[in-house]
PABAKOL-339439 format. One line per 2 residues: number of its first residue (from 1); their letters; for each residue x, y, z of N, C-alpha, C. Coordinates in steps of 0.05 Angstrom, whole numbers. Example, Ala and Ser with C-alpha at 12.3 -4.5 7.8 and 13.67 -1.06 7.14 Angstrom:
// PABAKOL-339439
1) as) 264 -114 156 246 -90 156 264 -66 156 ~ 257 -45 142 273 -21 143 258 1 157 $
//
This chain:
// PABAKOL-339439
1) mn) 584 380 574 569 394 557 533 391 557 ~ 527 413 559 488 416 577 475 403 558 $
3) fl) 453 401 569 430 387 547 429 398 517 ~ 427 417 510 416 426 478 456 419 465 $
5) eq) 467 423 480 499 420 467 498 389 450 ~ 484 368 467 482 342 463 474 334 428 $
7) ay) 464 356 416 457 354 385 491 353 377 ~ 506 360 384 537 372 367 550 346 372 $
9) kg) 535 320 388 551 293 382 544 282 355 ~ 526 298 342 515 277 323 523 305 289 $
11) kn) 512 304 271 508 317 249 488 333 247 ~ 492 353 244 472 382 247 464 387 220 $
13) dw) 468 379 192 463 399 175 431 404 172 ~ 430 426 156 395 432 152 380 417 140 $
15) wr) 389 391 133 371 375 111 365 350 127 ~ 388 348 151 382 321 163 355 326 175 $
17) yl) 347 350 192 326 363 207 302 357 188 ~ 313 364 164 282 356 148 273 334 144 $
19) lt) 296 320 134 289 296 128 276 268 152 ~ 292 286 180 279 267 198 254 281 216 $
21) ff) 250 308 200 214 309 214 200 291 193 ~ 206 301 163 192 280 143 191 253 149 $
23) mi) 209 233 165 203 212 178 184 211 204 ~ 188 226 211 174 229 242 138 234 229 $
25) vl) 133 247 204 107 254 206 98 232 181 ~ 116 210 170 112 183 155 104 169 177 $
27) gw) 114 166 197 113 146 213 87 155 236 ~ 85 178 243 56 181 254 33 190 253 $
29) qi) 32 200 226 15 209 211 -3 195 185 ~ 15 175 180 10 153 158 11 133 161 $
31) ig) 37 120 166 37 94 177 23 85 200 ~ 24 101 212 7 100 238 -12 101 246 $
33) vi) -29 116 230 -57 114 220 -70 92 217 ~ -58 81 199 -65 56 176 -81 36 195 $
35) pl) -74 21 223 -85 2 242 -116 16 248 ~ -118 43 253 -135 64 252 -159 54 232 $
37) sv) -149 68 217 -166 71 185 -181 46 169 ~ -161 24 181 -169 -10 182 -193 -13 197 $
39) va) -194 -4 226 -215 -17 235 -236 -5 229 ~ -236 24 224 -256 44 214 -265 31 190 $
41) fq) -252 23 163 -254 16 142 -283 -18 150 ~ -268 -27 169 -277 -48 177 -303 -49 194 $
43) kt) -309 -31 211 -334 -15 218 -363 -5 199 ~ -346 8 184 -367 19 158 -369 1 126 $
45) gt) -353 -14 125 -344 -29 107 -345 -14 74 ~ -336 13 87 -338 29 57 -317 44 61 $
47) me) -306 53 42 -282 75 33 -285 101 49 ~ -311 110 52 -315 135 69 -305 135 98 $
49) gf) -307 107 104 -295 96 135 -270 102 131 ~ -257 93 121 -228 96 114 -219 125 119 $
51) ie) -236 140 98 -222 173 100 -228 177 126 ~ -261 177 136 -264 185 156 -242 186 173 $
53) as) -237 160 184 -218 153 200 -192 164 193 ~ -178 176 181 -155 193 163 -159 217 179 $
55) ed) -188 230 181 -200 249 191 -200 254 212 ~ -198 232 234 -195 231 265 -224 233 263 $
57) af) -240 222 256 -270 221 269 -286 198 267 ~ -262 187 289 -263 160 297 -291 143 317 $
59) mg) -290 165 329 -310 156 356 -340 157 341 ~ -346 167 321 -365 169 310 -384 144 303 $
61) lg) -360 131 296 -356 101 283 -368 79 305 ~ -370 86 328 -381 59 344 -353 52 354 $
63) in) -329 51 348 -304 36 362 -307 44 386 ~ -301 17 409 -298 16 429 -274 34 446 $
65) ss) -279 52 468 -266 66 473 -232 54 480 ~ -233 36 495 -211 21 499 -188 22 477 $
67) ly) -203 7 456 -193 -5 421 -180 29 413 ~ -201 50 408 -192 68 398 -170 85 417 $
69) lt) -166 88 437 -146 92 451 -111 78 453 ~ -122 56 451 -96 43 445 -93 40 414 $
71) lm) -101 44 389 -97 48 364 -92 82 364 ~ -90 96 370 -90 120 378 -60 124 380 $
73) il) -48 110 407 -28 108 411 -8 98 396 ~ -15 82 386 2 60 366 7 87 343 $
75) tf) -5 104 338 7 124 318 27 137 331 ~ 36 152 355 50 161 372 70 138 371 $
77) if) 64 112 380 85 95 379 109 88 359 ~ 93 93 326 113 92 308 122 124 299 $
79) gl) 108 144 306 121 165 310 154 169 328 ~ 147 159 352 168 155 364 188 131 352 $
81) lf) 187 115 342 202 95 335 218 110 306 ~ 204 123 288 212 136 262 233 166 283 $
83) ll) 223 177 305 239 197 317 274 180 319 ~ 271 165 333 294 147 349 307 139 320 $
85) fg) 297 130 301 313 118 275 323 146 265 ~ 307 168 265 322 189 254 350 203 264 $
87) vh) 347 200 295 371 212 312 390 192 308 ~ 379 165 301 413 145 292 416 146 272 $
89) fi) 407 145 249 418 133 236 420 161 208 ~ 402 187 210 405 206 204 428 232 207 $
91) hn) 423 232 243 443 245 253 463 230 264 ~ 459 213 265 489 196 270 490 200 298 $
93) rg) 483 198 318 487 206 350 463 184 366 ~ 475 176 383 453 167 399 428 177 409 $
95) gk) 401 152 416 380 164 418 378 173 449 ~ 394 164 471 396 179 499 410 203 498 $
97) ti) 420 213 473 424 245 479 396 267 472 ~ 375 255 466 345 274 461 332 266 488 $
99) vt) 346 247 505 333 245 531 347 253 555 ~ 375 257 559 386 264 581 414 272 571 $
101) sr) 423 287 579 462 298 581 473 284 597 ~ 457 262 627 477 246 640 482 226 629 $
103) sk) 502 212 633 510 186 627 499 171 623 ~ 473 166 643 445 143 636 423 160 646 $
105) id) 402 155 642 377 162 647 371 152 669 ~ 354 181 681 358 175 713 326 168 713 $
107) fn) 317 143 718 295 134 723 286 147 755 ~ 293 149 768 289 152 796 274 184 794 $
109) ri) 286 204 769 274 224 766 253 228 757 ~ 255 204 733 217 203 724 198 190 744 $
111) lf) 209 172 765 188 164 784 182 187 807 ~ 195 209 805 188 228 832 176 245 816 $
113) sf) 178 257 791 157 277 780 129 262 777 ~ 139 233 772 115 225 755 93 227 781 $
115) al) 101 216 810 91 216 830 82 238 841 ~ 99 265 843 83 288 849 63 295 824 $
117) wf) 66 299 800 49 301 796 16 293 792 ~ 23 259 800 4 247 801 -15 253 822 $
119) li) 2 262 845 -14 267 866 -31 301 866 ~ -15 318 845 -27 338 842 -52 340 835 $
121) ac) -46 319 811 -75 315 788 -94 304 807 ~ -88 284 823 -112 274 835 -122 295 851 $
123) ga) -111 292 875 -116 321 889 -138 347 876 ~ -129 346 855 -145 375 838 -171 358 830 $
125) ia) -168 337 827 -193 321 823 -216 325 846 ~ -201 311 867 -218 311 892 -230 327 898 $
127) wg) -216 352 894 -225 379 907 -247 388 888 ~ -241 384 856 -273 396 843 -297 379 849 $
129) yf) -298 343 862 -313 325 865 -318 341 892 ~ -304 342 911 -322 356 934 -335 391 934 $
131) me) -323 396 919 -343 426 914 -359 418 904 ~ -363 403 885 -396 403 868 -396 373 853 $
133) pe) -400 356 881 -398 330 870 -425 318 858 ~ -445 337 852 -468 335 826 -458 343 803 $
135) my) -440 350 800 -436 343 771 -416 320 759 ~ -411 300 780 -399 279 776 -414 260 774 $
137) vw) -414 232 758 -428 211 761 -404 187 757 ~ -412 170 775 -391 146 781 -389 125 764 $
139) nf) -372 115 742 -372 102 720 -356 86 721 ~ -352 68 742 -340 39 746 -349 22 744 $
141) kp) -328 14 720 -347 -16 704 -318 -33 709 ~ -319 -54 728 -290 -66 733 -272 -77 701 $
143) lp) -284 -101 695 -266 -106 666 -260 -87 650 ~ -284 -65 631 -274 -44 624 -243 -29 635 $
145) ff) -243 -19 664 -228 3 671 -212 -17 681 ~ -205 -43 686 -187 -64 686 -167 -56 652 $
147) il) -187 -66 635 -168 -61 608 -151 -27 609 ~ -169 -5 616 -161 17 613 -142 26 633 $
149) ll) -137 8 648 -108 13 665 -87 4 663 ~ -85 -23 644 -70 -31 628 -60 -21 608 $
151) is) -76 2 601 -71 10 566 -54 38 581 ~ -63 50 596 -60 73 607 -16 72 626 $
153) fi) -22 53 641 7 53 644 18 40 629 ~ 8 20 615 25 11 595 41 26 571 $
155) ll) 19 35 557 22 48 530 21 75 537 ~ 4 88 550 7 119 546 31 139 548 $
157) pf) 51 120 562 80 135 565 90 136 537 ~ 79 114 521 97 117 496 92 142 483 $
159) qt) 58 145 487 49 174 476 57 206 487 ~ 64 200 513 78 224 525 110 223 518 $
161) sf) 117 200 525 147 203 512 150 214 488 ~ 139 206 463 143 219 438 133 250 439 $
163) ee) 125 261 455 120 292 459 139 299 465 ~ 143 290 485 168 305 502 193 306 487 $
165) ll) 201 278 474 229 277 466 225 288 437 ~ 203 296 421 208 311 398 209 341 410 $
167) fr) 195 351 427 195 380 428 214 389 453 ~ 223 374 472 239 380 498 262 371 483 $
169) gy) 267 359 465 290 332 459 305 346 437 ~ 287 329 415 302 339 394 292 364 384 $
171) am) 271 381 380 263 409 375 289 425 388 ~ 289 426 412 295 439 425 323 443 423 $
173) qg) 341 424 419 361 418 410 375 423 383 ~ 360 417 364 354 429 338 359 458 338 $
175) mg) 345 472 350 335 502 355 361 513 363 ~ 368 506 382 395 510 404 415 512 380 $
177) vl) 424 490 367 443 488 347 440 517 324 ~ 412 518 319 406 545 296 405 569 308 $
179) fk) 394 576 331 393 602 339 421 612 358 ~ 436 585 368 460 596 389 452 598 415 $
181) na) 418 600 432 419 608 456 399 587 461 ~ 396 594 486 371 572 496 342 583 502 $
183) lm) 346 614 498 315 623 503 295 615 486 ~ 308 628 452 290 620 427 275 591 434 $
185) pl) 297 568 436 283 537 440 261 537 448 ~ 265 543 469 248 546 498 226 559 494 $
187) il) 223 578 483 194 603 478 189 585 450 ~ 197 574 429 189 568 396 177 546 407 $
189) ts) 188 527 417 178 497 432 161 500 449 ~ 147 511 467 134 517 479 101 537 464 $
191) vi) 107 552 444 92 553 433 80 538 406 ~ 93 522 398 86 497 371 80 476 388 $
193) fg) 82 469 417 69 448 429 40 464 433 ~ 39 491 444 11 497 451 -7 493 425 $
195) ll) 2 503 408 -15 503 380 -21 480 377 ~ -9 459 373 -14 430 357 -36 422 374 $
197) hs) -41 430 400 -65 421 418 -90 442 412 ~ -83 451 396 -110 474 390 -130 455 373 $
199) fn) -124 436 364 -142 415 345 -148 402 371 ~ -149 394 401 -162 386 421 -190 395 419 $
201) pe) -209 380 425 -241 386 432 -232 406 452 ~ -223 405 473 -222 421 492 -224 449 485 $
203) vq) -212 462 467 -205 487 455 -225 492 436 ~ -244 476 424 -268 481 413 -294 486 435 $
205) kl) -292 470 455 -313 482 482 -302 510 496 ~ -273 510 494 -273 527 525 -259 554 504 $
207) gq) -252 558 483 -246 574 464 -211 585 469 ~ -206 599 450 -166 604 449 -157 610 476 $
209) gi) -172 613 493 -158 624 524 -148 610 532 ~ -148 582 523 -149 560 541 -118 543 535 $
211) mv) -108 560 503 -80 560 490 -64 569 519 ~ -71 585 534 -49 590 558 -40 570 575 $
213) yy) -64 554 577 -55 528 593 -31 519 574 ~ -45 506 556 -25 487 540 5 498 533 $
215) ig) 9 524 531 36 533 519 51 544 550 ~ 31 543 573 45 550 599 56 513 597 $
217) tg) 45 501 594 49 474 605 77 463 579 ~ 72 475 556 101 470 549 127 487 567 $
219) lm) 120 505 572 140 524 578 152 505 604 ~ 132 498 620 140 487 651 158 457 639 $
221) fg) 144 450 615 168 417 612 190 434 607 ~ 189 450 587 216 469 572 227 475 601 $
223) ic) 226 489 618 238 509 638 254 479 651 ~ 241 465 659 251 437 675 269 420 660 $
225) tl) 270 414 630 291 407 624 314 418 610 ~ 311 441 608 337 465 609 359 464 635 $
227) md) 345 469 665 345 471 687 359 437 688 ~ 351 418 694 358 396 702 373 383 678 $
229) eg) 381 395 657 392 382 635 390 355 625 ~ 367 356 626 351 327 611 325 328 611 $
231) te) 306 308 605 273 310 596 255 291 620 ~ 285 280 633 270 258 656 247 259 672 $
233) la) 244 294 683 221 308 700 205 310 675 ~ 205 314 655 181 324 640 165 307 633 $
235) lg) 191 281 623 170 254 621 151 242 640 ~ 158 249 670 143 233 693 127 257 699 $
237) mh) 125 269 687 98 297 694 80 287 669 ~ 91 289 649 73 283 620 53 259 632 $
239) aa) 69 236 631 66 217 641 36 207 656 ~ 45 224 671 30 229 706 -3 239 692 $
241) nn) 1 259 676 -15 284 677 -43 271 654 ~ -23 254 628 -43 245 617 -56 203 630 $
243) iv) -45 200 645 -61 172 652 -79 183 673 ~ -76 206 691 -97 209 704 -120 222 691 $
245) aa) -119 237 670 -134 242 648 -147 219 637 ~ -139 199 639 -153 174 621 -167 158 646 $
247) li) -160 154 668 -168 137 688 -186 144 705 ~ -185 176 711 -196 188 739 -230 198 732 $
249) vt) -224 215 705 -251 229 701 -255 231 662 ~ -277 241 660 -272 239 629 -309 254 624 $
251) sd) -307 267 605 -333 280 591 -332 277 562 ~ -359 288 554 -362 284 527 -348 304 506 $
253) wm) -333 328 521 -315 348 505 -287 342 513 ~ -276 322 530 -249 323 531 -234 300 506 $
255) vf) -203 302 503 -202 290 483 -198 263 498 ~ -190 258 516 -195 226 527 -219 214 530 $
257) qt) -236 205 516 -263 202 525 -262 168 528 ~ -258 156 559 -251 134 561 -266 128 582 $
259) da) -268 95 591 -277 87 611 -270 91 644 ~ -265 115 648 -254 131 670 -271 126 694 $
261) ll) -266 129 719 -278 126 746 -302 140 744 ~ -296 167 732 -324 189 736 -325 207 714 $
263) id) -351 210 708 -359 228 683 -367 257 695 ~ -354 277 681 -364 302 694 -377 311 669 $
265) ts) -406 322 683 -425 323 662 -428 356 665 ~ -410 372 680 -415 401 677 -406 413 651 $
267) ep) -419 435 648 -416 451 621 -395 472 625 ~ -372 463 607 -345 473 608 -345 506 604 $
269) sl) -330 518 625 -323 547 622 -298 556 631 ~ -295 580 611 -266 585 617 -263 605 642 $
271) st) -252 597 658 -248 624 691 -225 619 700 ~ -220 634 721 -196 632 731 -187 612 739 $
273) et) -199 598 753 -183 562 754 -170 555 734 ~ -183 557 710 -165 543 688 -135 551 692 $
275) fi) -129 572 695 -103 584 695 -92 587 719 ~ -100 574 738 -85 566 774 -58 545 768 $
277) pv) -64 525 745 -38 495 746 -12 519 733 ~ -23 544 709 3 558 701 16 571 718 $
279) fv) -2 589 737 7 609 747 10 613 775 ~ 5 591 789 7 582 809 24 549 815 $
281) vy) 4 533 812 17 506 818 45 503 807 ~ 44 506 770 67 503 756 94 517 773 $
283) pi) 94 541 783 117 563 802 128 539 829 ~ 100 528 839 114 517 863 123 488 858 $
285) vl) 119 478 835 128 451 819 154 454 817 ~ 160 472 804 186 489 797 207 496 820 $
287) li) 193 511 848 210 515 857 222 483 889 ~ 197 468 888 204 431 888 227 421 874 $
289) fs) 230 423 853 245 406 836 282 423 842 ~ 275 452 835 300 469 840 311 457 880 $
291) kk) 296 458 894 306 447 918 316 424 924 ~ 303 407 910 308 369 908 338 370 895 $
293) yg) 338 379 872 359 383 858 383 402 848 ~ 386 425 865 399 444 871 400 462 844 $
295) wk) 384 474 833 380 479 805 395 512 818 ~ 413 521 793 431 543 795 438 557 772 $
297) nw) 442 580 777 452 589 746 424 599 723 ~ 404 600 740 377 604 720 382 617 699 $
299) le) 381 641 702 385 663 673 408 648 651 ~ 423 635 661 445 623 634 436 601 631 $
301) kl) 425 584 645 415 560 633 383 563 614 ~ 371 584 622 347 588 603 347 607 586 $
303) sg) 368 619 582 367 645 561 402 638 549 ~ 427 628 556 453 632 557 455 614 531 $
305) pv) 484 625 516 499 620 495 489 578 486 ~ 488 568 469 493 550 455 519 546 437 $
307) vk) 538 533 448 554 534 433 576 505 432 ~ 581 502 404 595 479 395 625 465 419 $
309) pf) 622 447 436 641 440 458 667 447 436 ~ 691 440 455 710 446 442 721 416 431 $
311) ee) 714 398 439 731 369 440 710 354 406 ~ 680 379 404 671 367 386 683 375 355 $
313) iq) 695 398 363 701 416 339 733 399 333 ~ 750 388 347 773 376 353 763 360 327 $
315) es) 748 336 334 742 314 323 724 323 292 ~ 717 347 293 699 350 268 724 366 244 $
//
């Protein structure tokens, strides 16, 4: 049974997906936002502060960046908990089914992809610093950075895991059941993943062209998931990407405004370098994974049919 067909281990009535998505939104965007809203209310002492918090305008309220990051991640933790609740109690299948098709989660895969992408991301930042050192300001503050380090490695993986298990796990499997093939889930989840990032401040600064990067990143994670029959590689890369973004470099126009080691003072612009990850780096990473894990039958795995396994038909 391949990864998308893991959905057939549970129940797939349309209302179960609708109810689960409602539960996810409830946990992620309503219950999870309450701690942020309470802190904002305490900062301002007015209901306007509570409303501003609900509209994601927290940074203007003078909230400590590490506290803000922690509270923001908490919203994703609630989303993840409600996602797993829905899979287990509404779809009646194990949470592992949205992680991998293997008998158990392969943490070696997660660690390998994390290390690979961590090195690539740090290398890209080092190259940028080498080429234009005047555009960066050293920002090392021992105690704030140590706190950020703990938050990044302990809490940020919950945020990235929620996004991966929601899009590359739950949503792709659900669309696989709906469309009966792998290609449509791959394309649609990648586009939706990219569009949800359109609310990031980077898009306001760089324009809609940056969506090529976000959608391309979703496509990259989706290809890894389908070819490798699990989300482990995507989980590792996504975690590494966001940890590096939080720890190493920040600016006043990035989604992560933290006590990072470097502050990028350059004026953002959309250039050919923006698309290098999508059209150069991602194919190289896919080649590395394909050689290491022996990927074959690319066309079948990325566009082939999704059918209910015979043993599941017998049980139903």
